[in-house]
MIDRENTI-830478 format. One record per atom (N, C-alpha, C): residue number from 1; residue in one letter; atom name; x, y, z. Coordinates in steps of 0.1 Angstrom, whole numbers, padded with zeros to 4 digits, m for minus. Atoms other than C-alpha are relative to their C-alpha. Example, Ala and Ser with C-alpha at 12.3 -4.5 7.8 and 13.67 -1.06 7.14 Angstrom:
// residues 2
  num  residuo  atomo     c1     c2     c3
    1        A      N   0009  m0012   0000
    1        A     CA   0123  m0045   0078
    1        A      C   0009   0012   0000
    2        S      N  m0009  m0011   0000
    2        S     CA   0137  m0011   0071
    2        S      C  m0008   0011   0008
//
This chain:
// residues 214
  num  residuo  atomo     c1     c2     c3
    1        M      N  m0002  m0011  m0009
    1        M     CA  m1930   2251  m0045
    1        M      C   0012  m0002   0009
    2        T      N  m0012   0002  m0008
    2        T     CA  m1897   2257  m0026
    2        T      C  m0004   0002   0014
    3        T      N   0003   0000  m0015
    3        T     CA  m1898   2250   0011
    3        T      C   0009   0012   0006
    4        A      N  m0007  m0010  m0007
    4        A     CA  m1888   2280   0032
    4        A      C   0011  m0005   0009
    5        P      N  m0012   0005  m0008
    5        P     CA  m1854   2276   0049
    5        P      C  m0002   0002   0015
    6        I      N  m0003  m0002  m0015
    6        I     CA  m1846   2272   0086
    6        I      C   0012   0009   0001
    7        A      N  m0012  m0009  m0002
    7        A     CA  m1822   2300   0096
    7        A      C   0007  m0005   0013
    8        I      N  m0009   0004  m0011
    8        I     CA  m1793   2290   0119
    8        I      C   0009   0011   0002
    9        L      N  m0008  m0012  m0004
    9        L     CA  m1776   2319   0137
    9        L      C   0010  m0003   0010
   10        S      N  m0010   0000  m0011
   10        S     CA  m1744   2322   0157
   10        S      C   0007   0013   0000
   11        A      N  m0007  m0013   0000
   11        A     CA  m1725   2352   0168
   11        A      C   0014  m0001  m0006
   12        L      N  m0014   0002   0005
   12        L     CA  m1690   2338   0159
   12        L      C   0001  m0012  m0010
   13        A      N  m0002   0011   0010
   13        A     CA  m1678   2316   0130
   13        A      C   0003  m0013   0007
   14        Q      N  m0004   0013  m0006
   14        Q     CA  m1664   2290   0154
   14        Q      C  m0012  m0007   0005
   15        E      N   0012   0006  m0006
   15        E     CA  m1699   2284   0168
   15        E      C  m0008  m0008  m0010
   16        Q      N   0007   0008   0010
   16        Q     CA  m1712   2270   0135
   16        Q      C   0008  m0006  m0011
   17        E      N  m0009   0005   0010
   17        E     CA  m1682   2258   0117
   17        E      C  m0003  m0014  m0005
   18        G      N   0003   0013   0003
   18        G     CA  m1692   2222   0119
   18        G      C  m0013  m0001  m0009
   19        L      N   0012   0000   0008
   19        L     CA  m1726   2230   0104
   19        L      C   0003   0004  m0015
   20        V      N  m0004  m0004   0014
   20        V     CA  m1711   2248   0074
   20        V      C   0006  m0012  m0008
   21        H      N  m0007   0011   0007
   21        H     CA  m1689   2218   0066
   21        H      C  m0010  m0012  m0003
   22        A      N   0010   0010   0002
   22        A     CA  m1720   2195   0069
   22        A      C  m0010   0003  m0011
   23        M      N   0010  m0004   0010
   23        M     CA  m1740   2214   0044
   23        M      C   0004  m0004  m0014
   24        T      N  m0002   0003   0014
   24        T     CA  m1744   2205   0007
   24        T      C  m0007   0011  m0009
   25        G      N   0006  m0009   0009
   25        G     CA  m1751   2226  m0023
   25        G      C   0001   0015   0005
   26        V      N  m0001  m0013  m0007
   26        V     CA  m1738   2257  m0005
   26        V      C   0002   0011  m0010
   27        Q      N  m0002  m0012   0007
   27        Q     CA  m1742   2291  m0021
   27        Q      C   0002   0011   0010
   28        T      N  m0002  m0011  m0009
   28        T     CA  m1730   2323  m0005
   28        T      C  m0007   0012  m0006
   29        V      N   0008  m0012   0005
   29        V     CA  m1754   2353  m0008
   29        V      C   0004   0011   0010
   30        T      N  m0003  m0011  m0008
   30        T     CA  m1744   2387   0004
   30        T      C  m0012   0010   0000
   31        R      N   0011  m0009  m0002
   31        R     CA  m1770   2410   0018
   31        R      C   0002   0008   0013
   32        A      N  m0002  m0009  m0012
   32        A     CA  m1769   2440   0042
   32        A      C   0014  m0001   0006
   33        G      N  m0014   0000  m0004
   33        G     CA  m1731   2437   0043
   33        G      C   0003  m0013   0007
   34        R      N  m0002   0012  m0007
   34        R     CA  m1734   2401   0056
   34        R      C   0000  m0012  m0011
   35        A      N  m0001   0012   0008
   35        A     CA  m1725   2367   0040
   35        A      C  m0009  m0011   0006
   36        F      N   0009   0010  m0004
   36        F     CA  m1753   2341   0042
   36        F      C   0003  m0013  m0008
   37        S      N  m0003   0013   0007
   37        S     CA  m1746   2304   0034
   37        S      C  m0014  m0007  m0002
   38        V      N   0013   0006   0003
   38        V     CA  m1777   2289   0017
   38        V      C   0003  m0014  m0006
   39        G      N  m0002   0014   0005
   39        G     CA  m1779   2251   0011
   39        G      C  m0009  m0010   0007
   40        Q      N   0007   0011  m0006
   40        Q     CA  m1791   2218   0025
   40        Q      C   0008  m0006   0012
   41        L      N  m0006   0006  m0011
   41        L     CA  m1784   2203   0059
   41        L      C  m0009  m0012   0004
   42        D      N   0008   0012  m0003
   42        D     CA  m1796   2167   0065
   42        D      C  m0013   0000  m0007
   43        G      N   0012   0001   0008
   43        G     CA  m1821   2171   0037
   43        G      C  m0009   0012   0002
   44        H      N   0008  m0012  m0003
   44        H     CA  m1835   2204   0050
   44        H      C   0006   0013  m0006
   45        P      N  m0005  m0013   0005
   45        P     CA  m1832   2238   0033
   45        P      C   0004   0009   0012
   46        V      N  m0004  m0009  m0011
   46        V     CA  m1812   2261   0056
   46        V      C   0008   0012  m0005
   47        V      N  m0009  m0011   0003
   47        V     CA  m1795   2294   0056
   47        V      C   0007   0003   0013
   48        L      N  m0008  m0003  m0011
   48        L     CA  m1766   2300   0080
   48        L      C   0005   0014  m0001
   49        A      N  m0005  m0013   0000
   49        A     CA  m1755   2334   0091
   49        A      C   0006   0003   0014
   50        L      N  m0005  m0005  m0012
   50        L     CA  m1734   2351   0117
   50        L      C  m0007   0013   0004
   51        S      N   0007  m0011  m0005
   51        S     CA  m1754   2375   0138
   51        S      C   0009   0012   0003
   52        R      N  m0010  m0010  m0006
   52        R     CA  m1722   2394   0148
   52        R      C  m0004   0002   0015
   53        I      N   0001  m0001  m0014
   53        I     CA  m1719   2405   0184
   53        I      C  m0008   0012   0004
   54        G      N   0008  m0011  m0005
   54        G     CA  m1744   2426   0202
   54        G      C  m0015   0000  m0005
   55        K      N   0015   0001   0004
   55        K     CA  m1782   2433   0200
   55        K      C  m0003   0006  m0013
   56        V      N   0004  m0007   0013
   56        V     CA  m1783   2458   0171
   56        V      C   0004  m0009  m0012
   57        A      N  m0005   0009   0011
   57        A     CA  m1762   2435   0149
   57        A      C  m0009  m0012  m0002
   58        A      N   0009   0012   0001
   58        A     CA  m1783   2405   0158
   58        A      C  m0013   0003  m0005
   59        A      N   0014  m0004   0005
   59        A     CA  m1816   2423   0152
   59        A      C   0001   0002  m0015
   60        A      N  m0001  m0003   0014
   60        A     CA  m1804   2435   0118
   60        A      C   0002  m0013  m0008
   61        T      N  m0002   0013   0007
   61        T     CA  m1792   2400   0108
   61        T      C  m0013  m0008  m0001
   62        T      N   0013   0008  m0001
   62        T     CA  m1825   2384   0119
   62        T      C  m0010   0006  m0009
   63        A      N   0010  m0006   0009
   63        A     CA  m1846   2409   0100
   63        A      C   0003  m0003  m0014
   64        T      N  m0004   0003   0013
   64        T     CA  m1826   2403   0069
   64        T      C  m0004  m0015  m0004
   65        L      N   0004   0014   0002
   65        L     CA  m1831   2365   0073
   65        L      C  m0015  m0001  m0003
   66        L      N   0014   0002   0002
   66        L     CA  m1868   2369   0075
   66        L      C  m0005   0008  m0012
   67        E      N   0005  m0007   0011
   67        E     CA  m1873   2396   0049
   67        E      C   0005  m0005  m0013
   68        H      N  m0006   0003   0013
   68        H     CA  m1849   2385   0022
   68        H      C   0000  m0015  m0003
   69        F      N   0000   0015   0003
   69        F     CA  m1847   2347   0027
   69        F      C  m0013  m0007   0004
   70        G      N   0013   0006  m0004
   70        G     CA  m1882   2341   0041
   70        G      C   0002  m0012   0009
   71        A      N  m0002   0011  m0009
   71        A     CA  m1869   2319   0069
   71        A      C  m0013  m0003   0007
   72        R      N   0012   0004  m0007
   72        R     CA  m1897   2299   0085
   72        R      C   0002  m0003   0014
   73        A      N  m0004   0002  m0014
   73        A     CA  m1879   2294   0118
   73        A      C   0014   0004   0002
   74        V      N  m0013  m0004  m0003
   74        V     CA  m1848   2306   0135
   74        V      C   0005  m0008   0012
   75        V      N  m0007   0008  m0011
   75        V     CA  m1824   2285   0156
   75        V      C   0013   0008   0003
   76        F      N  m0013  m0007  m0004
   76        F     CA  m1796   2303   0176
   76        F      C   0008  m0010   0008
   77        T      N  m0009   0009  m0007
   77        T     CA  m1766   2283   0187
   77        T      C   0013   0007   0003
   78        G      N  m0013  m0007  m0004
   78        G     CA  m1734   2294   0205
   78        G      C   0003  m0003   0015
   79        V      N  m0004   0001  m0014
   79        V     CA  m1719   2299   0239
   79        V      C  m0005   0011   0009
   80        A      N   0005  m0010  m0009
   80        A     CA  m1729   2318   0270
   80        A      C   0007  m0002   0013
   81        G      N  m0005   0001  m0014
   81        G     CA  m1718   2325   0306
   81        G      C  m0011  m0005   0009
   82        G      N   0010   0005  m0009
   82        G     CA  m1736   2305   0332
   82        G      C  m0001   0009   0013
   83        V      N   0003  m0008  m0012
   83        V     CA  m1752   2325   0361
   83        V      C  m0010  m0007   0009
   84        G      N   0011   0006  m0008
   84        G     CA  m1780   2302   0373
   84        G      C   0006  m0011   0009
   85        P      N  m0005   0011  m0009
   85        P     CA  m1776   2277   0402
   85        P      C   0001  m0013  m0007
   86        G      N  m0002   0013   0006
   86        G     CA  m1762   2244   0391
   86        G      C   0004   0000  m0015
   87        V      N  m0003  m0001   0014
   87        V     CA  m1754   2257   0356
   87        V      C   0016   0001  m0001
   88        A      N  m0014   0001   0000
   88        A     CA  m1718   2246   0351
   88        A      C   0007   0001  m0013
   89        V      N  m0008  m0001   0013
   89        V     CA  m1691   2250   0324
   89        V      C  m0002  m0014  m0006
   90        G      N   0002   0012   0008
   90        G     CA  m1698   2224   0297
   90        G      C  m0015  m0004  m0001
   91        D      N   0015   0003   0001
   91        D     CA  m1736   2223   0304
   91        D      C  m0006   0008  m0012
   92        V      N   0007  m0006   0011
   92        V     CA  m1761   2233   0278
   92        V      C  m0013   0006   0006
   93        V      N   0013  m0007  m0004
   93        V     CA  m1790   2258   0283
   93        V      C  m0008   0002  m0012
   94        V      N   0010  m0002   0011
   94        V     CA  m1820   2257   0260
   94        V      C  m0009   0011   0005
   95        A      N   0008  m0012  m0004
   95        A     CA  m1838   2290   0261
   95        A      C  m0015  m0002  m0001
   96        Q      N   0015   0000   0000
   96        Q     CA  m1875   2291   0271
   96        Q      C  m0005   0015  m0002
   97        A      N   0003  m0015   0001
   97        A     CA  m1874   2330   0271
   97        A      C   0012   0008   0001
   98        F      N  m0012  m0010  m0001
   98        F     CA  m1851   2360   0269
   98        F      C  m0005   0013   0006
   99        V      N   0002  m0013  m0006
   99        V     CA  m1848   2392   0288
   99        V      C   0012   0008  m0002
  100        Q      N  m0012  m0010   0002
  100        Q     CA  m1826   2423   0282
  100        Q      C   0004   0005   0014
  101        H      N  m0004  m0005  m0013
  101        H     CA  m1807   2428   0314
  101        H      C   0004   0014   0001
  102        D      N  m0004  m0014   0000
  102        D     CA  m1796   2462   0303
  102        D      C  m0010   0010  m0004
  103        M      N   0011  m0009   0004
  103        M     CA  m1830   2476   0293
  103        M      C  m0005   0007   0013
  104        D      N   0005  m0008  m0011
  104        D     CA  m1840   2504   0317
  104        D      C  m0005   0013  m0005
  105        A      N   0007  m0012   0004
  105        A     CA  m1865   2530   0305
  105        A      C  m0008   0006   0011
  106        S      N   0007  m0005  m0011
  106        S     CA  m1876   2538   0340
  106        S      C   0004   0015   0002
  107        P      N   0013   0004  m0006
  107        P     CA  m1894   2558   0353
  107        P      C  m0012  m0001  m0010
  108        L      N   0011   0001   0010
  108        L     CA  m1914   2558   0320
  108        L      C  m0006  m0014  m0001
  109        F      N   0005   0014   0001
  109        F     CA  m1916   2520   0320
  109        F      C   0008  m0007   0011
  110        P      N  m0007   0008  m0010
  110        P     CA  m1907   2494   0346
  110        P      C   0014  m0005  m0006
  111        R      N  m0013   0005   0004
  111        R     CA  m1870   2483   0345
  111        R      C  m0002  m0014  m0006
  112        F      N  m0001   0012   0008
  112        F     CA  m1864   2455   0320
  112        F      C  m0012  m0001  m0010
  113        E      N   0012   0001   0010
  113        E     CA  m1898   2461   0302
  113        E      C   0004   0007  m0013
  114        I      N  m0003  m0006   0013
  114        I     CA  m1894   2467   0265
  114        I      C  m0011   0011  m0003
  115        P      N   0010  m0011   0001
  115        P     CA  m1911   2501   0259
  115        P      C  m0010  m0003  m0011
  116        L      N   0012   0001   0010
  116        L     CA  m1945   2500   0241
  116        L      C  m0004  m0014  m0003
  117        T      N   0004   0014   0003
  117        T     CA  m1947   2462   0242
  117        T      C  m0008  m0006   0012
  118        G      N   0006   0005  m0012
  118        G     CA  m1959   2457   0278
  118        G      C   0005  m0013   0005
  119        Q      N  m0006   0012  m0005
  119        Q     CA  m1936   2428   0283
  119        Q      C   0015   0001   0002
  120        S      N  m0014  m0001  m0003
  120        S     CA  m1901   2422   0297
  120        S      C   0007  m0012  m0006
  121        T      N  m0006   0012   0006
  121        T     CA  m1895   2387   0283
  121        T      C  m0007  m0004  m0013
  122        F      N   0005   0005   0012
  122        F     CA  m1899   2372   0249
  122        F      C   0002  m0016   0000
  123        A      N  m0002   0015  m0001
  123        A     CA  m1906   2334   0249
  123        A      C   0004  m0006  m0014
  124        T      N  m0003   0007   0012
  124        T     CA  m1892   2310   0224
  124        T      C  m0012  m0009  m0003
  125        D      N   0012   0009   0004
  125        D     CA  m1915   2286   0205
  125        D      C   0000  m0013   0007
  126        A      N   0000   0012  m0009
  126        A     CA  m1926   2258   0227
  126        A      C   0003  m0013  m0007
  127        G      N  m0002   0012   0008
  127        G     CA  m1926   2231   0200
  127        G      C   0014  m0002  m0004
  128        W      N  m0014   0000   0004
  128        W     CA  m1892   2240   0186
  128        W      C   0009  m0002   0012
  129        T      N  m0008   0001  m0011
  129        T     CA  m1878   2244   0220
  129        T      C   0000  m0014   0006
  130        Q      N   0001   0014  m0005
  130        Q     CA  m1890   2210   0232
  130        Q      C   0008  m0009  m0009
  131        S      N  m0008   0008   0009
  131        S     CA  m1875   2194   0201
  131        S      C   0015   0002   0002
  132        L      N  m0014  m0003  m0002
  132        L     CA  m1842   2212   0206
  132        L      C   0006  m0006   0013
  133        A      N  m0004   0005  m0012
  133        A     CA  m1840   2202   0242
  133        A      C   0002  m0015   0000
  134        A      N  m0001   0014   0001
  134        A     CA  m1847   2166   0234
  134        A      C   0012  m0004  m0008
  135        A      N  m0012   0003   0008
  135        A     CA  m1820   2166   0207
  135        A      C   0013   0002   0008
  136        A      N  m0012  m0002  m0008
  136        A     CA  m1795   2181   0231
  136        A      C   0002  m0011   0010
  137        R      N  m0001   0010  m0010
  137        R     CA  m1802   2155   0257
  137        R      C   0005  m0013  m0006
  138        T      N  m0004   0012   0008
  138        T     CA  m1798   2127   0231
  138        T      C   0015   0001  m0003
  139        A      N  m0014  m0002   0005
  139        A     CA  m1765   2142   0218
  139        A      C   0009  m0001   0012
  140        L      N  m0009  m0002  m0011
  140        L     CA  m1751   2147   0253
  140        L      C  m0001  m0012   0010
  141        A      N   0002   0011  m0009
  141        A     CA  m1762   2114   0269
  141        A      C   0013  m0007   0002
  142        G      N  m0012   0007  m0004
  142        G     CA  m1733   2098   0288
  142        G      C   0013   0009  m0001
  143        M      N  m0012  m0009   0001
  143        M     CA  m1710   2128   0281
  143        M      C   0004   0006   0013
  144        Q      N  m0005  m0006  m0012
  144        Q     CA  m1688   2141   0309
  144        Q      C   0010   0012  m0004
  145        F      N  m0010  m0011   0002
  145        F     CA  m1668   2174   0312
  145        F      C   0005   0003   0014
  146        Q      N  m0007  m0003  m0012
  146        Q     CA  m1642   2179   0339
  146        Q      C  m0006  m0009   0012
  147        G      N   0004   0010  m0010
  147        G     CA  m1654   2147   0357
  147        G      C  m0014   0000   0004
  148        R      N   0014   0000  m0004
  148        R     CA  m1691   2155   0359
  148        R      C  m0009  m0002  m0013
  149        A      N   0009   0002   0011
  149        A     CA  m1720   2145   0337
  149        A      C  m0006   0014  m0005
  150        V      N   0005  m0012   0006
  150        V     CA  m1730   2173   0313
  150        V      C  m0016   0000   0001
  151        Q      N   0014  m0002  m0002
  151        Q     CA  m1765   2187   0321
  151        Q      C  m0006   0009  m0011
  152        V      N   0008  m0009   0009
  152        V     CA  m1792   2202   0298
  152        V      C  m0010   0007   0009
  153        H      N   0010  m0009  m0008
  153        H     CA  m1811   2231   0315
  153        H      C  m0009   0007  m0010
  154        A      N   0009  m0007   0008
  154        A     CA  m1841   2249   0302
  154        A      C  m0006   0012   0008
  155        G      N   0005  m0011  m0008
  155        G     CA  m1851   2284   0312
  155        G      C   0003   0013  m0006
  156        L      N  m0002  m0013   0005
  156        L     CA  m1845   2321   0309
  156        L      C   0015   0003  m0002
  157        I      N  m0013  m0005   0004
  157        I     CA  m1814   2336   0292
  157        I      C  m0001   0015   0000
  158        A      N  m0001  m0015   0000
  158        A     CA  m1804   2373   0298
  158        A      C   0010   0004  m0011
  159        T      N  m0008  m0006   0011
  159        T     CA  m1790   2394   0270
  159        T      C   0003   0015   0003
  160        G      N  m0004  m0014  m0002
  160        G     CA  m1771   2427   0271
  160        G      C   0012   0004  m0008
  161        D      N  m0012  m0005   0008
  161        D     CA  m1746   2448   0252
  161        D      C   0012   0003   0009
  162        R      N  m0012  m0001  m0009
  162        R     CA  m1719   2442   0278
  162        R      C   0005  m0014   0002
  163        F      N  m0006   0014  m0003
  163        F     CA  m1695   2413   0281
  163        F      C   0002  m0001   0015
  164        V      N  m0001   0002  m0014
  164        V     CA  m1700   2401   0316
  164        V      C   0011  m0010   0003
  165        C      N  m0012   0008  m0002
  165        C     CA  m1666   2388   0327
  165        C      C   0006   0000   0014
  166        A      N  m0004   0000  m0014
  166        A     CA  m1664   2392   0365
  166        A      C  m0011  m0006   0008
  167        A      N   0010   0006  m0009
  167        A     CA  m1681   2373   0393
  167        A      C  m0009   0011   0006
  168        H      N   0009  m0010  m0007
  168        H     CA  m1693   2405   0410
  168        H      C  m0010   0006  m0010
  169        E      N   0009  m0005   0010
  169        E     CA  m1708   2418   0377
  169        E      C  m0012  m0010  m0001
  170        A      N   0011   0010   0002
  170        A     CA  m1727   2385   0373
  170        A      C  m0009   0000   0012
  171        Q      N   0008   0000  m0012
  171        Q     CA  m1739   2386   0409
  171        Q      C  m0010   0012   0000
  172        R      N   0009  m0012   0001
  172        R     CA  m1753   2422   0405
  172        R      C  m0011  m0002  m0010
  173        L      N   0010   0002   0010
  173        L     CA  m1770   2412   0373
  173        L      C  m0011  m0010   0004
  174        V      N   0010   0010  m0005
  174        V     CA  m1786   2381   0388
  174        V      C  m0009   0006   0011
  175        E      N   0009  m0006  m0011
  175        E     CA  m1798   2401   0419
  175        E      C  m0010   0010  m0006
  176        A      N   0009  m0009   0006
  176        A     CA  m1813   2428   0398
  176        A      C  m0011  m0007  m0007
  177        L      N   0010   0007   0007
  177        L     CA  m1831   2404   0376
  177        L      C  m0009  m0008   0009
  178        S      N   0008   0007  m0010
  178        S     CA  m1843   2383   0405
  178        S      C  m0009   0009   0007
  179        G      N   0009  m0010  m0007
  179        G     CA  m1857   2414   0422
  179        G      C  m0012   0003  m0008
  180        A      N   0012  m0002   0009
  180        A     CA  m1880   2417   0392
  180        A      C  m0007  m0013  m0004
  181        G      N   0006   0013   0002
  181        G     CA  m1889   2380   0392
  181        G      C   0005  m0007  m0012
  182        H      N  m0006   0007   0012
  182        H     CA  m1865   2369   0364
  182        H      C   0012  m0008   0005
  183        Q      N  m0010   0009  m0004
  183        Q     CA  m1844   2339   0372
  183        Q      C   0008  m0005  m0012
  184        A      N  m0008   0003   0012
  184        A     CA  m1817   2338   0345
  184        A      C   0010  m0012   0003
  185        L      N  m0010   0011   0000
  185        L     CA  m1796   2307   0338
  185        L      C   0013   0003  m0006
  186        A      N  m0012  m0003   0008
  186        A     CA  m1771   2322   0314
  186        A      C  m0001   0014  m0005
  187        V      N  m0001  m0013   0005
  187        V     CA  m1760   2355   0300
  187        V      C   0008   0001  m0013
  188        E      N  m0007  m0002   0012
  188        E     CA  m1750   2365   0265
  188        E      C  m0004   0013  m0007
  189        M      N   0001  m0013   0005
  189        M     CA  m1752   2393   0240
  189        M      C  m0009   0002  m0013
  190        E      N   0008  m0001   0013
  190        E     CA  m1777   2385   0211
  190        E      C  m0014  m0005   0001
  191        G      N   0012   0007   0001
  191        G     CA  m1806   2363   0220
  191        G      C  m0013   0008   0002
  192        A      N   0013  m0008  m0002
  192        A     CA  m1832   2388   0233
  192        A      C  m0003   0008  m0012
  193        A      N   0003  m0008   0012
  193        A     CA  m1828   2409   0202
  193        A      C  m0006  m0009  m0011
  194        V      N   0006   0009   0010
  194        V     CA  m1834   2379   0180
  194        V      C  m0014  m0004   0003
  195        A      N   0014   0004  m0005
  195        A     CA  m1864   2369   0201
  195        A      C  m0010   0011  m0003
  196        Q      N   0009  m0011   0002
  196        Q     CA  m1879   2403   0198
  196        Q      C  m0004   0002  m0014
  197        V      N   0003   0000   0015
  197        V     CA  m1876   2404   0160
  197        V      C  m0009  m0011  m0004
  198        C      N   0008   0012   0004
  198        C     CA  m1890   2369   0157
  198        C      C  m0014   0002   0005
  199        A      N   0013  m0002  m0005
  199        A     CA  m1919   2379   0179
  199        A      C  m0008   0010  m0009
  200        D      N   0006  m0010   0009
  200        D     CA  m1926   2410   0157
  200        D      C  m0005  m0007  m0013
  201        Y      N   0004   0006   0013
  201        Y     CA  m1927   2388   0126
  201        Y      C  m0009  m0013   0002
  202        G      N   0008   0012  m0002
  202        G     CA  m1945   2358   0142
  202        G      C   0007  m0012  m0005
  203        I      N  m0009   0012   0005
  203        I     CA  m1916   2334   0134
  203        I      C   0005  m0007   0012
  204        P      N  m0005   0007  m0012
  204        P     CA  m1907   2306   0158
  204        P      C   0015   0001   0001
  205        L      N  m0014   0000  m0004
  205        L     CA  m1874   2307   0176
  205        L      C   0003  m0010   0010
  206        A      N  m0005   0008  m0010
  206        A     CA  m1854   2282   0194
  206        A      C   0015   0003   0002
  207        A      N  m0014  m0004  m0002
  207        A     CA  m1820   2288   0210
  207        A      C   0007  m0010   0010
  208        V      N  m0008   0009  m0009
  208        V     CA  m1793   2266   0226
  208        V      C   0014   0006   0002
  209        R      N  m0013  m0005  m0003
  209        R     CA  m1762   2278   0244
  209        R      C   0008  m0009   0009
  210        T      N  m0009   0007  m0008
  210        T     CA  m1732   2259   0257
  210        T      C   0007   0009   0010
  211        V      N  m0005  m0009  m0011
  211        V     CA  m1719   2273   0290
  211        V      C   0016  m0001  m0001
  212        S      N  m0014   0000   0002
  212        S     CA  m1683   2284   0284
  212        S      C   0008   0005   0012
  213        D      N  m0007  m0005  m0012
  213        D     CA  m1676   2300   0317
  213        D      C  m0011   0004   0011
  214        R      N   0009  m0005  m0011
  214        R     CA  m1691   2312   0351
  214        R      C   0003   0014   0003
//
């Protein structure tokens, strides 16, 4: 019996280039207009894919991974903007949950709540997340960036279909989320969509983001 693969997702090719080169027995499969790299990584069956940028693209890619390739877990890796206290450029954030910072179906539903789900956040898988955080701490032990030790953080990541590129934008986003009880460490454009699809399918998700900017 063939072991179901682990899916590894990134938004951009540069975010998983090293993984592609480390794989063996690679085959390219095209599905839903996307190229998927299927092979072995460190003895494990994996399928690598680019989610593309934004929530719709990420959700479509994730659904394809689960439906066509039967992925048994999803790992998302890439970069994000830091917005939490003490989250500096070069640090790593391991997601414990995701929230869509641009979801607002009020007054029908509370701001940030996903309609018809009764929840605003989608948690990552505890076991996979713990393993991913431990691996990140091991890999980064003793590493420095711009004269400071690189830190590994774990917590909430905010997702939205807008590239947050100014300090005042980030501040407004953080204040709005905080007002609803959500303390985000980082912001990006795909993770919450992947988390929602994985929750629908009952598939474990883990996600790690390196902070590229503030």
